[in-house]
C-alpha positions as MATLAB code, in Angstrom:
seq = 'XXXXXXXXXXXXXXXXXXXXXXXXXXXXXXXXXXXXXXXXXXXXXXXXXXXXXXXXXXXXXXXXXXXXXXXXXXXXXXXXXXXXXXXXXXXXXXXXXXXXXXXXXXXXXXXXXXXXXXXXXXXXXXXXXXXXXXXXXXXXXXXXXXXXXXXXXXXXXXXXXXXXXXXXXXXXXXXXXXXXXXXXXXXXXXXXXXXXXXXXXXXXXXXXXXXXXXXXXXXXXXXXXXXXXXXXXXXXXXXXXXXXXXXXXXXXXXXXXXXXXXXXXXXXXXXXXXXXXXXXXXXXXXXXXXXXXXXXXXXXXXXXXXXXXXXXXXXXXXXXXXXXXXXXXXXXXXXXXXXXXXXXXXXXXXXXXXXXX';
ca = [
       0.000    0.000    0.000;
       1.069    3.585   -0.481;
       0.218    6.477    1.753;
      -1.770    9.392    0.305;
      -1.755   11.515    3.458;
      -1.494   11.065    7.199;
      -2.895   12.546   10.377;
      -1.808   16.169   10.932;
      -0.883   16.779    7.287;
      -2.218   20.060    5.926;
      -5.505   19.395    4.113;
      -5.050   21.412    0.925;
      -6.648   19.079   -1.622;
      -9.164   16.284   -2.107;
      -8.627   13.131   -4.166;
     -10.500   10.795   -6.485;
      -9.770    7.078   -6.546;
     -10.522    5.835  -10.047;
     -10.814    2.229   -8.942;
      -9.549    0.145   -6.055;
      -9.578    0.108   -2.271;
      -8.951    2.800    0.311;
      -7.663    2.037    3.792;
      -8.449    4.629    6.455;
      -6.347    4.498    9.615;
      -7.594    6.291   12.738;
      -5.073    4.612   15.029;
      -2.752    1.620   14.497;
      -5.519   -0.527   16.014;
      -8.421    1.037   14.146;
      -8.639    0.793   10.360;
     -11.453    0.432    7.861;
     -11.780    0.029    4.108;
     -13.842    1.587    1.342;
     -13.796    0.080   -2.130;
     -15.224    1.081   -5.502;
     -14.894    3.344   -8.546;
     -14.493    7.124   -8.738;
     -14.516    7.584   -4.959;
     -13.891   11.166   -3.888;
     -12.110   11.183   -0.523;
     -10.209   13.609    1.660;
     -12.796   16.309    0.966;
     -14.106   16.799    4.502;
     -11.127   18.674    5.956;
     -10.749   21.212    3.091;
     -14.512   21.827    3.140;
     -14.529   22.398    6.915;
     -11.634   24.843    6.480;
     -13.428   26.625    3.635;
     -16.659   26.986    5.590;
     -14.778   28.271    8.650;
     -12.630   30.604    6.503;
      -9.434   29.005    7.781;
      -6.265   28.810    5.739;
      -4.984   25.640    7.386;
      -6.788   22.519    8.537;
      -5.173   19.252    9.534;
      -6.029   15.729    8.476;
      -7.678   13.603   11.172;
      -7.197   10.242    9.426;
      -4.376    8.559    7.531;
      -5.296    7.149    4.111;
      -3.602    4.434    2.049;
      -4.412    3.018   -1.396;
      -3.336   -0.159   -3.163;
      -0.023    0.193   -4.986;
      -1.642   -0.220   -8.391;
      -4.544    2.160   -7.728;
      -4.962    5.325   -9.802;
      -5.512    8.474   -7.720;
      -5.933   12.032   -8.979;
      -5.918   15.255   -6.996;
      -8.829   17.681   -6.818;
      -7.367   21.101   -5.888;
      -9.289   22.833   -3.114;
     -10.460   25.663   -5.361;
     -11.977   23.124   -7.751;
     -13.524   21.203   -4.861;
     -15.390   24.297   -3.625;
     -16.897   24.676   -7.101;
     -17.788   21.084   -7.947;
     -19.562   20.414   -4.665;
     -22.183   22.901   -5.874;
     -22.941   20.559   -8.791;
     -25.751   18.191   -7.779;
     -24.259   14.835   -8.783;
     -20.807   15.645   -7.431;
     -22.131   17.234   -4.241;
     -24.326   14.221   -3.586;
     -21.425   11.822   -4.171;
     -19.000   13.697   -1.898;
     -21.552   13.984    0.880;
     -22.585   10.337    0.624;
     -18.936    9.223    0.817;
     -18.410   11.213    4.021;
     -21.644    9.761    5.426;
     -20.399    6.249    4.625;
     -17.189    6.849    6.597;
     -19.192    8.340    9.456;
     -21.445    5.285    9.567;
     -18.431    2.950    9.710;
     -16.690    4.957   12.445;
     -19.915    5.064   14.470;
     -19.829    1.263   14.568;
     -16.099    1.173   15.376;
     -16.608    3.462   18.352;
     -19.673    1.612   19.645;
     -17.831   -1.713   19.505;
     -14.739   -0.249   21.133;
     -16.723    1.357   23.945;
     -18.251   -2.036   24.794;
     -14.760   -3.207   25.800;
     -14.279   -0.483   28.400;
     -14.210   -1.555   32.030;
     -15.859    0.461   34.778;
     -12.534    2.063   35.615;
     -12.005    3.132   32.023;
     -15.522    4.528   31.743;
     -14.921    6.483   34.939;
     -11.697    7.869   33.482;
     -13.627    9.055   30.435;
     -16.247   10.717   32.655;
     -13.573   12.520   34.688;
     -12.080   13.992   31.505;
     -15.536   15.066   30.326;
     -16.238   16.681   33.717;
     -12.897   18.519   33.513;
     -14.044   20.196   30.275;
     -17.513   20.954   31.666;
     -16.009   22.796   34.642;
     -13.732   24.841   32.395;
     -16.644   25.668   30.103;
     -18.612   26.938   33.088;
     -15.655   29.053   34.195;
     -15.426   30.501   30.677;
     -19.103   31.467   30.808;
     -18.599   33.166   34.153;
     -15.513   34.980   32.868;
     -17.616   36.557   30.120;
     -19.582   38.269   32.913;
     -16.967   39.230   35.498;
     -13.623   39.237   33.572;
     -11.220   39.042   36.500;
      -7.506   38.394   35.942;
      -7.257   35.450   38.342;
     -10.125   33.657   36.606;
      -8.522   34.148   33.185;
      -5.228   32.741   34.480;
      -7.028   29.750   35.993;
      -8.842   28.994   32.732;
      -5.689   29.340   30.625;
      -3.662   27.081   32.895;
      -6.153   24.228   32.979;
      -7.144   24.514   29.327;
      -3.521   23.903   28.363;
      -3.531   20.281   29.502;
      -3.741   16.822   27.999;
      -6.796   15.951   30.104;
      -8.650   18.918   28.613;
      -7.832   17.672   25.110;
      -9.094   14.210   26.028;
     -12.226   15.653   27.572;
     -13.016   17.562   24.392;
     -12.901   14.274   22.502;
     -15.165   12.513   24.987;
     -17.634   15.359   25.129;
     -20.748   14.658   23.120;
     -20.511   15.948   19.571;
     -22.279   19.095   18.507;
     -25.610   18.789   16.751;
     -25.662   19.364   13.019;
     -27.011   22.778   12.118;
     -28.141   23.960    8.697;
     -28.898   27.659    8.366;
     -31.338   27.892    5.493;
     -34.242   30.193    4.855;
     -37.564   28.688    5.888;
     -39.094   30.565    2.959;
     -36.858   28.672    0.508;
     -38.126   25.372    1.913;
     -41.740   26.290    2.608;
     -43.024   23.617    0.217;
     -41.388   20.976    2.417;
     -42.264   22.492    5.792;
     -45.076   21.447    8.125;
     -46.460   22.330   11.548;
     -46.550   19.348   13.914;
     -48.574   19.141   17.084;
     -47.107   18.339   20.476;
     -46.623   14.580   20.888;
     -46.032   13.852   17.189;
     -43.465   11.162   16.306;
     -40.856   12.161   13.722;
     -39.181    8.778   13.635;
     -38.918    5.634   15.730;
     -35.860    3.669   16.741;
     -34.936    0.819   14.339;
     -37.367    1.973   11.657;
     -36.018    2.207    8.138;
     -35.575    5.866    7.259;
     -34.952    7.990    4.194;
     -36.099   11.422    5.387;
     -34.096   14.311    6.784;
     -35.606   16.840    9.189;
     -34.671   20.432    9.986;
     -36.108   21.933   13.171;
     -37.267   25.491   12.502;
     -39.203   26.103   15.708;
     -40.081   24.142   18.843;
     -38.631   21.456   21.101;
     -37.892   17.803   20.340;
     -37.066   14.888   22.630;
     -34.638   12.128   21.662;
     -34.929    8.721   23.330;
     -33.106    5.412   22.940;
     -34.575    2.216   24.342;
     -37.405    4.225   25.868;
     -34.985    6.428   27.825;
     -34.631   10.136   27.115;
     -31.081   11.004   26.068;
     -31.310   14.548   24.671;
     -33.416   17.594   23.898;
     -33.254   19.455   20.595;
     -34.447   23.055   20.589;
     -32.005   25.013   18.411;
     -33.431   26.358   15.187;
     -31.631   24.914   12.172;
     -30.723   21.603   13.818;
     -30.504   18.815   11.238;
     -31.793   15.328   12.038;
     -31.507   12.244    9.873;
     -29.166   13.305    7.085;
     -27.534    9.857    7.333;
     -30.888    8.215    6.699;
     -31.477   10.445    3.686;
     -28.101    9.624    2.154;
     -27.655    5.987    3.158;
     -31.151    4.767    4.003;
     -29.920    3.451    7.363;
     -32.211    2.476   10.226;
     -33.067    5.077   12.814;
     -30.917    4.957   15.933;
     -33.374    6.845   18.149;
     -36.998    7.833   18.581;
     -37.702   11.555   18.191;
     -40.957   13.207   19.157;
     -42.222   16.758   19.562;
     -42.635   18.029   23.133;
     -44.130   21.308   21.935;
     -45.856   22.355   18.725;
     -43.071   22.417   16.119;
     -42.336   23.680   12.646;
     -40.294   21.064   10.766;
     -38.806   20.891    7.284;
     -39.056   17.329    5.914;
     -36.831   16.402    2.971;
     -37.258   13.140    1.045;
     -34.960   11.619   -1.607;
     -37.305   12.684   -4.395;
     -37.070   16.316   -3.214;
     -33.311   16.366   -2.839;
     -32.305   17.465   -6.328;
     -34.761   20.365   -6.429;
     -33.749   21.558   -2.946;
     -30.023   21.318   -3.746;
     -30.429   23.210   -7.025;
     -32.428   25.970   -5.333;
     -30.005   26.128   -2.394;
     -26.439   26.162   -3.790;
     -24.702   25.600   -0.422;
     -26.908   22.651    0.531;
     -24.375   19.865   -0.012;
     -21.513   22.031    1.243;
     -23.329   22.540    4.556;
     -24.298   18.882    4.880;
     -20.749   17.731    4.042;
     -19.251   20.083    6.634;
     -21.704   18.916    9.307;
     -20.933   15.277    8.584;
     -17.201   15.988    8.380;
     -17.170   17.554   11.836;
     -18.943   14.521   13.240;
     -16.441   12.247   11.497;
     -13.578   14.220   13.036;
     -15.207   13.889   16.461;
     -15.590   10.134   15.956;
     -11.896    9.819   15.119;
     -10.970   11.659   18.316;
     -13.341    9.470   20.347;
     -11.894    6.288   18.867;
      -8.298    7.352   19.484;
      -8.909    8.413   23.079;
     -10.906    5.265   23.816;
      -8.099    3.162   22.369;
      -5.667    5.016   24.647;
      -7.790    4.036   27.660;
      -7.816    0.401   26.574;
      -4.094    0.413   25.822;
      -3.343    1.901   29.232;
      -5.081   -1.049   30.880;
      -3.317   -3.585   28.662;
       0.047   -2.140   29.651;
      -0.635   -2.637   33.353;
       0.183   -5.947   35.012;
      -3.030   -5.601   36.999;
      -5.940   -3.183   36.932;
      -5.320    0.009   38.868;
      -7.947    1.589   41.129;
      -9.582    4.810   39.953;
      -7.506    6.981   42.310;
      -4.413    6.096   40.303;
      -5.906    7.142   36.998;
      -4.466   10.256   35.405;
      -7.829   11.840   34.675;
      -9.041   11.251   38.217;
      -5.947   12.866   39.713;
      -6.307   15.782   37.285;
      -9.914   16.561   38.223;
      -9.042   16.242   41.927;
      -6.177   18.711   41.508;
      -8.542   21.040   39.676;
     -11.097   20.804   42.517;
      -8.424   21.554   45.127;
      -7.374   24.625   43.152;
     -10.995   25.786   43.112;
     -11.098   25.267   46.890;
      -8.151   27.613   47.359;
      -9.816   30.308   45.287;
     -13.071   29.740   47.149;
     -11.357   30.308   50.488;
      -9.672   33.431   49.142;
     -12.555   35.126   47.323;
     -15.680   33.542   48.883;
     -17.828   33.919   45.766;
     -21.213   32.197   45.877;
     -20.937   31.045   42.266;
     -17.530   29.484   42.937;
     -18.789   27.644   46.013;
     -21.723   26.310   43.997;
     -19.463   25.163   41.149;
     -17.048   23.519   43.573;
     -19.871   21.701   45.348;
     -21.333   20.498   42.041;
     -17.906   19.298   40.870;
     -17.249   17.337   44.066;
     -20.671   15.729   43.929;
     -20.145   14.690   40.319;
     -16.714   13.195   41.123;
     -18.280   11.155   43.920;
     -21.147   10.043   41.679;
     -18.721    8.727   39.080;
     -16.637    6.910   41.697;
     -19.693    5.341   43.330;
     -21.115    4.265   39.979;
     -17.963    2.723   38.511;
     -15.858    1.716   41.509;
];
């Protein structure tokens, strides 16, 4: 096999595989393959950079092809143009969705192998980020020097980077004019079911107004209330089964797109596939981070002669050190908000320990 690009390379072009097999490597332990003709790959990073108006963006996967495979480059400037063409835009977006679907399964299978200690370690890293995020929100209101120094110091840490990976991915958002899509938009009453878990699906939804509830196995897992949130683009592109049940908890205004509407919508909305590709690409990047960090947790356990108790875990010690630092500032400044945050952090640490000890 020959390498086309690797993780942390600058993403300044996309590629088209004329025929053959691609091997995507997330970590040395985590690889997957995509095979076929005229496969456009490596488009997600340049498109994310373009949408964010960033000059540089780094690869988050390594890609190999068979030695005899024919691969051509698609310069970024050409990529930004051809994704506006319906057939090409659909193909690029579907290819990214295919990789996202595969990495979803890789992560789910990998997470099943985590022990209680490893799950606790993941939760500690996630809590670390949540505390910093709350401090950042408070800083926007009070802007004190000591708080800025505290945030900067703890943001510049490996545990924070890990916590960002373990934090739940952002919802897809598609900012499009409701007027442009009025022919596909409907008002739904409270209690309506958009889709049910395990059903076959081929529709995509965009929430324009209202609140939705997401449940898996009968248990609520999330609320959706942000206008422009996209739901089900994977089902539209790949026809995959629904992974959750979604129902309206208030009266809602929803845009419903079906495969037979897709071409007309994309032609009337030039950035449609660009926006979908970027949303899917960000989720793919998040999956790659999740898989790598989860593999690190598993590898850490394999390297130990015997399992270590939670108190010896790096992430646990990091969140404890963070809490002790907050205690010192609490004693010094005696702010009510800091005492509340400290109390909430301690309670959450204890909850994780009690649950996974």
